N, C-alpha and C positions, 0 to 999 in steps of 0.2 A: 806408474800406474795411473789409470785415466782417474779423474774425480770423478765421474758419473759411474753408477752401475747400472744394467738391462734392466727394462723397464722403469725407468723414472722420467717419464713425461714431463716434470717441471724439476728443476734446480735453480733454487735460492742461491745468489752468491752476493756476499756484502764485503767490499772493497779487495774484489778480483779472487777472495777465497769463498769455496764453499760454505755455506751456514750448517749446522750440524742440525741433524731431524727433528730432533726431539726441543731443539730451543733456539727456532728461527728468532722468535720474539725474543730472547734475552741475546742473539747476535746482532739484531737490528739494534735494540738500544744501547749497546754497549757503543758501536760503530757509530751511532748519533750522538752519544757522549764526548767518544773522543773527538768527533770533527768538532763540537762545540766548544768543548774546553780548549783546544788547541787555538779556535780563535778567540775566546774569549781572555785567554794567557796572554795571547800573544795582544789584544789591544789594551790590556791593562799593564805590558810591560813586565807580566812575571814569566814568560818563558818565550823564548824567539820558536816561531814554529819547526824552525829548523833543528831543534834541539830538544824539542817536546820528547819524541821520543828516544833518548838517553835516560828520561827519568823511570825508574822502575814503579811503573804505575800498578802492577799485579797483585801488590797486597794493601793497597790502601783502603779498597771498601772493606777488608775485613778488619782494617786496624779500628777503622770509624765504627765500625760495631763492636768494638772491644772495649767503646767509652759510653758512658751515660748521656740519654739526650741530650743533657743542658752542655754539655760539656761537647759534642758533636757539634751545637748551636752555636759556641765559642770559637770552635775551630773553621765553621764556615764562615764567622763573621770576621775571624782576624785576618784569613788569605784574602778576603775580598774587602777588607779595609774598612771595616765598617763597625771594628770592636772598641768604641766609644774613647780612642785617642781625642786629647783637646784641638786636636786640628780639624777632626770629623765634627766633634761635639759643636765648636764655635760656630761651624755652617747654621744651627738652627737654635744654638741656645746661647746666652749672655754669658760666655765661659772663654776664660783666660786662655790663650793657644802658647802654654809652654808644660813642660813637664814638670810635675808635681815633685819629682827627686831632686833633678838637676838644675830647675830654672829656665833649661834653652827652650827659646822661642821655636814654635812649628813641632809641636809634640806629635810623630807619626807613625805607624805600625814597626818601621825600618829601627825605629828611635827606641824602643821595648827591648830590645838584645843588645842596644848598643849604648843604654844610658851610662855616662860615668861616674856615678853617683858613686863614692867608695861603698855603701854598705849595698848596693845592689850590685857592684863590681864582685865583691866579697862571695855572693850568693851566689853569683856566676860562677867564678871559679871554682868555687865548691862542686857545683853542679857539673863542670867539665870534668874534673877530677871522678867522680860519681861515675858518669858515662865512660871517661875511660877504664876505672874497674871492670864496668859491664862489659865493656867490648875485651878486653881480656880474658875475664869469666867464662865469657862466650865463644874462645878459641880464635879471635883476631890476632891474626900475628903481632907481635910487639911493633915493630915497623910501624904497621898500617893504624892501630889502635895510636902511637904518638902523634902519625901524621893528620891525624882528623881531631886528636885533641888540639893539636899545635895550632890548626887551622879555625880551632873555634873560639880559642882563647884571642887570636886576632880579629874576631868579630868582623870579618868581610874586608879590612883592612889590606889585606894580604891574597894574593891567589894561591891556592896550594898548592899548584906546580913550583913554586917560588918557593916552597919548604921543603921540597926534595930535590932529587937530582935527575936527570936525564936518564941514567944508566937504573934507577929502581926500577924494580917490579912492578910499581906502584903509581907511574907517573901516567901511565894512560888515562888510569883512573883519577888521578889529580888534574890533568887537561880535560876531562871530562867534566868534573865537578866546577872547574873555571868557566866553562859552558853554562853552566845551571845557574852557579853563582850561591853566596851563604845564604839568601834569604828562603830560598826554597830546600838549601838542606835543615834549615833549623827547622820546619816543619814537617819535616820527614819521608821530603821527596828525594829517595834517594835515587844514587847514578845506577847507573844500568851494570857499567864494571866492577862497581865494589860487587854485586852479588854474584857476578862473574868468577871472582877473583876466591870469592868465600864458597864457592859452589863444591871445589876438589878438598879444600880442607875440611869441609864437613863430611863427605863423601866418605872420606877416609877413617870416620869415627864409628862411623856403621851404625849409628845407634837411631833408635825409635824417639822422633818429637826433634831430628835435628836437621830440618830439610833448608835450604838455603831461604826460600818462601819464608819459612816461619821463621829465619832469623832477621829478615829484615823487616817482617811484620814488628816484633819485639823491637828493634831499635829502631824504627819509624814510630813507634809508642813512646819510646824512653825519649827522642828528640822533641814530641809533642807536650811532654810531660813537662821537661826541661825549659822550653819558650814558656807553655802555660804558669811554672812558676814565677818566671819575672814578671810578668800581668799580674798575678796574684801581688807580690810583695809592691806592685807601681799602687795598686788601688788601696794597700793597706795605708800607704801613705798619704794619699789623698784621702781617702773617705774615713779614716780613722780617727775620730776626737777625743783625746784622752782627757781635756778639761778644758774649761768656758766655751764649748760648743764649738771650738777651733780643732780643726785638722792639723797634721805634724805640719805640713806643708805651711800654713796660714801663721805657725807659731813661728817657725823657723822665718820666715818673712817678716814678723814684728820683730826678734833679735837681730836683724840685720840693720833695722831702720836707726 
């Protein structure tokens, strides 16, 4: 069928696709945002251009709207690497560039979900268990829930494809996730094949409110909350002053002397 109709004197196309008559402005903004984001994430080594379309972007705008403004601001800072880690603060203020929990040099954004501090690791593992329970209770196949939780437990040290086998129905999904990397998943950027896997499973339920988009939206929200818990605990260690006007990290440093 021709994309044009009789008496259409002007047709606006965005990225070779006809823009909707009622939302030409929205179509142009969406296209501009996609082009800008692809370039930005490439320059900041977040997502290579070839992998950009492997992310299920459809739900991300709705996920952000589910959060209050202050949380939206944190997400923006976190994914932009301007979230208050000591690596970035040390550029502008006399801040020691070490992790307040484990003492490792060069505390950057990636370290937030990789800190080996025992207490933070326990919190991290508990939250992985919670996320696995969420996946299972929201109709995710057991094998897939195991794969995702196992991948999260390795904190980016293993490829997802190395945690399954080539004959698994989820191997293609795992290979796609490997192209995106751990740090994208942990901020709610889901691989598109994950939604493709869940679509027929949710369709069989034939229940209202069980659409693939809503499932993806809820999972992205859970992942962002997951990462934010690590950030919140990190800040508790850094800023909490139980006595003598010193933080927990400062007291620990004195005890080691």
